[in-house]
N, C-alpha and C positions, 0 to 999 in steps of 0.2 A: 933230383929234388924238385918239388912243385914250385912254380913261379908264384911269388907273393902277389896277392890281389892288390891292384892299384886303388887307393882310397881317393875319392874326389875331393877337391878343395873348393873354397868359395871362388877363387880366381877362375878355376876351370868352369864352374857353373855360370858365372857372369859372362865369361867369354862365349859360352854356348848360347846364352840368351841374347847376345848381340845380333843373332840372326833373325830375331823376331822384330818386325818393323810395325810401327803404328802407321796404317795406310793413309791417314789424314795428315799427320805431322811429318811423315817421310823421314823419320829417324828411328833408331832402334830403342827398345824400351829401357835399356841400361843407361844410355846417354841422356834419355829423357827423365831419368830418376823415378821410373815407375816401379822398379823392383825394390820391395821393402821386406824387412824381417827375414832375411835369408838365413837359414839354418841348415848346416850339413853335419850329419851324425852317422858315421860309417857309410853305409850305402843308402841311407835315407836323406832326401832333400826336401825341404819345405820353404816356401816363400809366398809373398803376396805381390800381386800385380795391381797397383793403384792407378786407375784410369782417371781421366779428367772429367768424366761424366758417367753416372750410372746408366744413362740412356745410350751408351756406345753400342752401335749396331753390330760390331764385329768382335765383341768381347769373348764370345765362345770360340771363335776362330783363333784369337790370340792365346787363349788358354790352351787349346789343343796344340798349337805350334810350340808354345813354351814347354809343354809336357814332352813332346817328341824331341825337342832340342836337348833338354836336360837328360831325358832317358837314354840318349845316345852317348852321353859322357861315360868313359870307362869307369867301372866300379859303382855306378848308380843302380840301385836295386828298385827303389820306388820313389815316386815324385808326388808331392802334395802341393797344389796351386790354389791359393785363395784369391778371389777377385774382389776388389773393393773400388771405391771411387771417391775422389775429393775434387769437387768442382772448382775450377780455377776462377779467380776474380779478375774482372776487367780493371784496368788501371788508367785513369785519365792522363792525358799528355802533360797537363799543367798541374803537377802535384796531386793533392786530394780534392781539387775543385770539382764539385758535382758528385762526390762520393756520398752515398746515402748510408748512414749507420745501419749495420745489420743486413746489408744487401750486397751480394757479390756481383750480380749482373742484372741490368735493367733492359727488358725487351719491350719495345713499343709495338702494338698491333693497331694498324690504321687501315683506312680505305679511302679511295678517291670520292666515293659517294655513299649515301645511305642505302639500306635495304639489301645489302649483299651478305648479311650474316656475320658481320665482323665480331660482334660480342659473343655470338655462339662459338665462333672459332677460338676467340681469346679464352673463354671459360674452359672449353674442352682441351685446348692446348695446355693450359695450366694444370688441369686434372691429369692429362696424359703424362706430363713431366713428373708430377707428384707420384704417379703409379710406378715410375721407374725407380723410385727411392730418393729422388731429389727433394729438397725443401723449397717450397714454392709459395709465393704470394701473388695475389691479383689486385690491382688498383684500378677501380672504375673511374677513369678521368673524363668520361663522357658526362659532364655535369649537367648538360641540357636534356639528356635522355638516358639516365643511368638505369641499365637493365640487369647488371650483374647480380644484385641481391635476389631478384626474382628468379633468375636462372639457377641460383644456388640455394633457394629456399630460405633466405635470411630476412628477418625483421628485427625491429628494436633499435635502440641507440647504443653506441659504444661507450665504454667507460673511459675515464681520463685518470691516469695515474702519473704523478710527478710531472704534470704538464705535457704528458704524451698521450695521444689517443691510442687505445688498445685495440688492435684489429680483431675482428670476429674470426672464428675458425669454423670451417665447413669443408667436409670431404678431404680433410688433411691440408687445406689451403688456409693461409692468412689473407683476410679479405677486408678491403675498405672501399667505401663508395659514398658519394654525395647523397644518394638515396637513403642512407642510414643516418643522415644528419638533419634532414628536413622532413616535414610532413609529406605523406604520400601524394596528396593532391595539390601541393604547393609548387608552382613553377619557379625555376631559377632564372631570374632576369638580371644578368650581369653584363657589365662592360669589360673590356680587355684587362684593365689593371686588377679588377676583382678576381677574374679568372686566374690571372698570373699568380696572385697571392694564394688562392685556393690550391692550385697545383703544387706550389711550394710547400704548403702546409701538409698536404697528403704525402709528399715525398719525405720531408724532414721532421715533421711533428707527429708521425705515427710510429709506434714502438715495433717496427719490423724486427723480427728476431731470427737471426742466423739463416737468412734466405740464400739459396743458391741462385734462384731466378725470381725476379719480380716482373710479372707480365702486366703491362699497362694498356688497358683498353681505352683508346683515344676516340674522340668524336670523329665522325666522317668529315672528309674534306681536308683543306690545308690552311687552317685558321690559327687563332690565338693559342689554343691548347697545345697544338703540335709545336709551335714556336716556343712556348713557355717551357714545355718539357725538354726540348732540345737545348735550350739555353741554361736551364737550371740543373739538369741531371746529366751524368755521363752515361749515354746510351751505348750498349754494346752493339745494338742494331735494331732495325725495324722490319716488321713483316707486313706486307700489303695483301689485303683480302680483296678478291674480285670475283665476278661471275663471268661466264664465257662470252657474253654478247659484246658487240663493238663499243657501245656507249660506255660500258664499264672499263674497257681497255683504255679508252681515251682518258678517263678520269684517273686511272692508275698511273698513267704516264706523268700526270701533274704531281701526284703524290710522290713518285720516285724522284722527280726533279727537285721537289721541295726538300726531301731528306738529304739528297746529294748536296744541295745548296748549303745546308747547315752541317755538313760533314758527318752525317750519320750513315753508317754502312747499311745496305739493304740485305737482310739475311735471306730473303726470298719472297716469292709470291705464292699464295694459296688460292686455288680456284675452287670456290664453293658452288654448290648447286650444279655440279658438272653434268650430271645425267640423272635420269629416273628409271628404275627397274620395277615394274609392277610385281606385287607379291606372287610368288609361284612361277615367275618367268625369269629368263636370263637376258633378254634383249634390252639394250640400253636406249632410252629415248632422250635425246639432247634437247630439252625444252627451251633452253636459252642459247642455242647454238653451241659451237665447239671450237677449240683451238685458241681461245683468248690468252690463256696462260702461256702456251707455247710461243705465241706471237710476241708477248712481252719478253720472254726469255731470249728469243732471237734478236730483238731490236735493242735491248738494253744490257744483255749479258747478265741478267738477274736470274738466279736459279728458280725454276718452278718446283716448290717444295712438295706439292702433291695436289690431288683433286679429290674433293669430298662430294659424294653423291647425295641426292635428295632422298631422305627417308622420313617417314612420318614420326618415327621414334625420336628423331633429333628435335623436332618441334615439341613433341610431348614431354621429352626430358627437360627442355628449357622451361616449359610452363609449370612443371611439377617440382622443379628444384633439384632434379637428379639428371645431370648432364649425361649424354649418350655414352661417353667414355667410362662413366661410373655405372650407369644402369645396365647397359648392354655392351660390354667391352668386346664381345665377339662379332658385333654387327659390322657391316661393310664401312659405314661412316666412322665408327670408333676405330677400326683397324687403320683406316686412312689417316685419321688424326694422330694415332699413336706413331705411325711411320713419320708423319710430319714433325712430331715432337722430337723424335730421334735425330732427324736431320737438322733441326734447329739447335739442339744441344751440340751436335757435331760441328756446326758452323761457329757457335760461340767458342768452343774449345780451340778451333783453328785460329780465330781472330785473337784470342788471348795469347796463344803461343806466338803469334806474329808480333 
């Protein structure tokens, strides 16, 4: 008599999936609760793997590992794996203090000094995260030199609905900036308490809607805006933007110390303007020196998230309101920024899991 075919059970499938590990969280996807909507019908198996960020750099590897693991279970004839993501929210240590309505994770982008391309990195980081499928906002907290609206091609004044400022939308981002609230040629001359109040209003009086990440572009240096943001909002972490030369590295050290003093984790350092390659050539020219980011990584144990080369298209995109990650996603700079965005999302997921 023929031996009856073994029919797989849900328990058998889950047991097989325990062999698939999340390389960042160092646990299997079953114990992490990533396996959703498991269905077993005869020899057919279907389920969803719900990751903690759509920017996960190893999601294709995890899918193939899951397919192989389940395919090896006796009686399984076909496997259907759907990949999805639900970004985890950071949780303040002291209850809900500092939690911004409608925002899961707040990421500060700062620099020790001006002129390093901090706003360019912040805008393109936000766009790159949005392109992965995440819901992203950007807050221009550089009240003395707000450049984000120009880089995104935004003008006009925002509406106010039920005492909440409605953020603009551009390139899939929710956007708010001091530049959208004052006349273009009007300088902002504020003392510390006024700045403190403005930062709070931008955080809590803006109708941010269902954001996975709010990227905050801070002024350069280690002044009132940094302290106000750190005191009022729960930051999942900060990104420091630098250039390779020694003077920038010195200023980055101060920025790192400042965030460490107020207990904000450093997600990593981005080295901007790392090199220049002339059109039609492959040789790299390190116009501002090299090795600054790696030096910081060695001295402080802060990860170097990536290096962004100098390209004319980066400047042109910022002036035209179409950031390089939107206008030319295949360019060297855009690819570097997309890789940095993936690493930032990865770091946020790890910190939330911890």
